[in-house]
N, C-alpha and C positions, 0 to 999 in steps of 0.2 A: 315481940314482933312475929307475925305469922309466917308460914312457909313461903318460899320463893318459887315462882312458877314461870315457865317459858311457854309461849303459845305458838303453835304451828298452824297457821290459818287465822286470819283476822277478819273473816266474814261475819255473818249474822250470828252463827252459833258460837264462834270464838269470842266475839265481843260480848255476847250475853253472859257466857261463863266468866269472862274477865270482870265484868261489872259486879257479879255476885261475889267472886273471890276477893276483889278489892274491898267491897263493903264489909266482908267478914274478916278483914285484916291481913290478907295475903299480899305479898309484893309481886307485881308483874314486872319482871326484870328483862324480858326479851320477847320479841315477836318476829315471825317470819311470814311474809306475804308478798306476792309479786306486784301488788297494786299499791302505788305510793300513797294514795289517799287513805287506804286502810291502815298503813303504817302510821300516817299522820294522826289518824283518829286515836290510835293507841298512845302515841306520844302526848296528845292533848289530854286524854282522859286519865292516864295513869302515870305520866312522867317517864315513860319507857325510853331508855337511852340506847339500848342495843336493838337495832332493827336489821333485818336481813331480807333480801329480795327472793331468796331461795332457801327453803327449809334445810336443804343439805349443807348449806353454808353454816347454819347454826350448829349442825352436828360436828363440824370441823373445829368449832370454837371450844374453849374450856367449858367444863360443867358449870352452869350458872346458878342452879338451884336444885331443890329436891325433886321437882316433878315437872312434867310437860303435859300440856293439853293439846290433843291432836284433833283439829277441826279442819282437816284437809279434805279435798275431794275423795270420794269413796275408794277409788282405784289406788290411792296412795297410802291408805291406812295401814296395811300390813307391813309394807316396806319401812314406813316411818316408825311404827310401833316396835318392830324388832330392833331397829337401829338405836332407838332411844333407850330401850331397856338395856341393851348391851353397853350403851354409853354410861348408864347408871341412873337414869331417870325413872321414877314411878310415873304412872300414866292415868290421865283421865282421857278415855278414848271415845270419841263420838261414834255412834252407831252408823253403819254396821262395823263389826270388827274388821271384816274384809269382804270383798264381793265374791269370793270363791271359797269352798270348803277347804281346799288344800292350803290356802293362805291362812284361814282361821286356825287350822291345825298348826301351822308354822308359828303363829303368834302364841298359841297355847304352849308349845314346846319351848319357845324363847322365854316365856314367863316362868315356866318351871325351872329352866336352866339358870336364869339370872336372879330369881327370887324377888323380882319387882312386884309391887302392888299395881293392879290394873282395875280401874273403875270404868265399866262400860256404861255409856249414857242411856241406860234403860230408865228414863226419867219417871215413867209411870209408877214405879215401885217407891219413889221417894216423895210422894204427895201425902198431905194429911188425910186425904180421901182414902188412899191405899191402906194407911195404917188403921183407920177406923173400920174399913171393910174387913181386913184380915183379922182384926181383933174380934169382931162379931163371929166370924167363922171359927176362930179358935175357941170361943165360948160355947160353940155348938148351937148357934142360932138357928141353923136349918138342919141340924143333925149331921149325918154323914153326907158330904157333897157327892152327888152322883153324876151331875151333868152341868156344863157351863155353856152359855151362848154369849158371844161377845161381838159388839159392833164397833167398827172404826169408821165414823162418817167423815171422810177427808174434807168434804166441802167442795161444791162445784167450782168455785173460783180459785180455791187453793189448789185443786187438782190441775186446773188450766195453767195456773202460775208456775207450779213446780214441775209438773210431769208432761205438759204439752209444750210450753214455751221455755221452761227453765232448765236448770242444770241436770235434772233427772229425766229428761224426755227421751233419751236414748240409752237403752240398757247396756250396750257395749261401752258407753262412755261413763257409766256410773255403776248400777247394779239393778237386778230385777225389782219390779215394783213392790212386791211383797217384802223383800229384804230392805229396800230403801225406806219404805214408809212404815212397815208393820212388824218388823222382827221383834220390837218391844211389845207388840200386842200378843204374839205367841209367848213371849216371856211373861207377860201379864197373866196369861192363862196358867202357865206353870207356877207362877207366884200364888195363885188362888187354888189351883188343883195340882199339887205336887204328885209325882209318880212317874213310872216308866211307861212311855207311849209305845204301843205295839204296831199300830198301822196309821198311815197318813193318806188322805185323798184330797184333791183340790181341783176346782174348776174356775174358769174365768178367762178374761182376755180383754183386748181392745175392741170395744163395740161401737162407741159413738164418735170419737174424735178421729174421723176418717174422711178422706176427700169426697167420697160419695155422699156424705151428709152435709156438705157445704151448701149454705143457702144460695138460691139462684140470685145472681147479681152481686154477690159478695166480692169485695176487693181482697187483695192479698194482705193488706194492712188495715187495721181498724180506723186509723185516722183518715184513710182514703175511701172507706166504705160508704155507700149511699146511706143517708140518714134513715130511710125506711127499713133498711136491712140491719144496720148497726144498732139502731135504737131498740130493736126487739131481740137482740142477741144477749143472753145472760152471761156470755163469756167475753163481751166487748172489753178491750183493754182500756178504753176511755172510761167505762163504768167502773172497772176494778181499780184503776190507778188514779185517774184524774179526779173522779168524784171523791175518792178517799182523801186526796190532797186538799181539795176544796173544803172538806170537813175538818181540816186541821191535822190530819194524820201525817206523821213524818217517819215512823219506824217501819218495821216489816209489814208488808212486802215491798214498800216503796224504796227502802234503802238498798234492796237487792237490784232493783231496776235502774236506779240512778243514785250516785253518791258523790257529793252531798246532795240531799233531796231538795231540789229547787224546781220550780215550774219549768224553767228553761231546760234543765237537765232531763227532766221527765219527758218533755216533748221531744227532745233530741233522741232519747232512748227509744221512744215509741215510733219515731220516724225511721230509725236506722237499725235497731236491735231486735232480738227475738221476741221481746215482751210486747212488741206492737204488732206481731204477726197474727193472721187469722189462725184459729185453732184447728181448722180443717185442711191445712196444707199437706198433711201427711209426713211431717218431719219428726213425728214421735212414734214410738213403738211400745210404750208401757201399757200394761193392762189398766183399764179404768174401772174394773170390778173384779173381785175374786173372793171365793169362799174356800175355807180350809176346814177339814174334818179330822179329828183325832180320836182314836180308840186306844184306851189304856190297856195294859196287860190284865188288869182285874175287871175289865168290862165297862168302866166308866167312860164317858164321852165328853167331847168339847168341840165347839165350832166357832169359827171366826169369819165375819163378813167385813171386807174392806171395800168401801163404796166411794168412788170418785164423784158419782152423780148423786149428791146428797146435800142436805143443809149442814153447814159447818157447826159443830157443837161438840161437847165433851163425849167421849166414848161411853157406851152404855153396856152394862153387863147384867145378865140374868143368871142366877145360881139356883139350882134345884137340888134339894136334899131330902133325906128321909123324914125330916120333921117340919119342912117348910120351904119357902121360896124367898129369894132376896133379889131386889133390883137396885142397881146403882147407876146414877147419871153424872157423877162428879161432885154433886152437892147434896143430893138427897139419897138416903138409903131407905128403901121400903121393904120391910120385913113382914112376911105373912107366915104365921105359925099355924099349922094344921089344927083346927079346932079352937084356936085362940083369937083369930082375927089379925088385923094389920096394925103395925106400928111404924111411924115415919120419923126418921132422924134427919134433921136439917143441920148439916155441918157448917153452914154459913161460909162456904168457900166459893171461890170463883168458879162459875158453872161452865165457862167457855175454856176448855182445857187444851187449846192449841198453843202454837208458838207465840200467838198474840198475848197470851197471859202467862207466859213462862211455863206452859204445860201444867196449869193448875197448881203451881208451886213446886213442880217436880224439878225444874232447872235449879232453883235455889236449894232444894233438899239434896240433890245430887252433889252440888259443889260443897255444901256444908258437910256432908258425910265424907267426901273425899279429903277435905282439909282436916277433919277429925281423925281420919285414918293416918294421915301424914304425921300429925302431932303425936298420936298414940304409938305409931310404928307398927300397926297391925291392921288387917283388913276387916276387923269386926263390924264397923259401921256400914260396910259395902255389901252389895249383892255378891254372893259367891261367884267367882269367875266361871266355875264349872257350869252353873245354871245359865249364865249368859251364853256360853258355848252351846249348851243343849238347845236353847231357843234358836240359835243360828242353824244348828243341824236340822231341826225340824223345818225351818224355813226352806233350806235347800231341798229337803225331801219333798216338801209340798210343791216346789217348783218342778221337781222331777215327775211327780204324780200328775200335775197339770199338763205338762208338755207331752207326756207319754200316754195320757188318758188311762191311768191305771192306779190301783191301790198299792202303795209302797210299804213294804215291811221295814221296820226299824231294827236293823241288825248290826250296823257298824258301831263298835264301842266308841265312846268319847275319849279324847286324848287326856 
């Protein structure tokens, strides 16, 4: 019988990890979530008997198993992580570790003090694509890597769903856009290009989703918007949610808008809740585009583009080295060796690497590695926690650089 897990947060991420863990033989023994229908979903799917409306109530109960999965809102991650480690649980911790650097440091100190294992949900590292790409680099496919360009195309409707209408639309209630969406993209860059970063710069902000860009005649809700306006809006809630339902979709993002996913529940949510609101009401303050630039101590460079105004697809990475160039899009790896020509590797994996496909296998890979670590009793299968912390530190420095409009020196040592 596999390890026993408790879940703090029964939303989309918690349920996705629970399904993978259950399929791999783990026992789901308890779940905490304030929404009765989410607790009911865990009871139906996994036979969970112990349910709690508040995660702090779970902490007051006896130790139920070896590990806890933290899929709470961003602002609760640090408090829950420290308390759970002190209780005796190992952790699978949804990104970000915490929304402030001080809290990240606190989690790192608690991990060191308690000796608990912590798997941060930097799922990009755990895909078959990541393993294939890194193996090529280790073989010297492009020689010595000198520069990396990485693109995170969030997707226009995904951005509208999560960062204009959804749980991450207000930084004060969640975390900065770069941290909430792309800390694991900076982690990905460190995965491909290890080393000490010396300087960080960043630019970007909220450009499009503002009241001054609201189409003339638009209503405050998509269901009430004139057809000639709503019909031409790519961010229409009717287009994003109702058309998806009519095509037979019942998972994310529909199960975030209404649960259980029925036509009646969706319509009520769009009439009354935030997911039916016009994206130009000014209720959001998250950046819709951002670029980050890194300069390493040895002179190598890397850049990250995070684009809310984009076609939703797998992330794209270009790697430039002393012997060639490598491009990856989640399925294909295109290697060009100087003087030798191009070779294309088809990994035959899912090319759409978002939450819709379990991040290209990364969700499954993460849970599998975490369960292996629990069984083995060591963190060998997991990303080193110090590297996850380093990615968070660079994210906070990038935000500092963007807000202050300056280049930031990386001087503060990691905990």
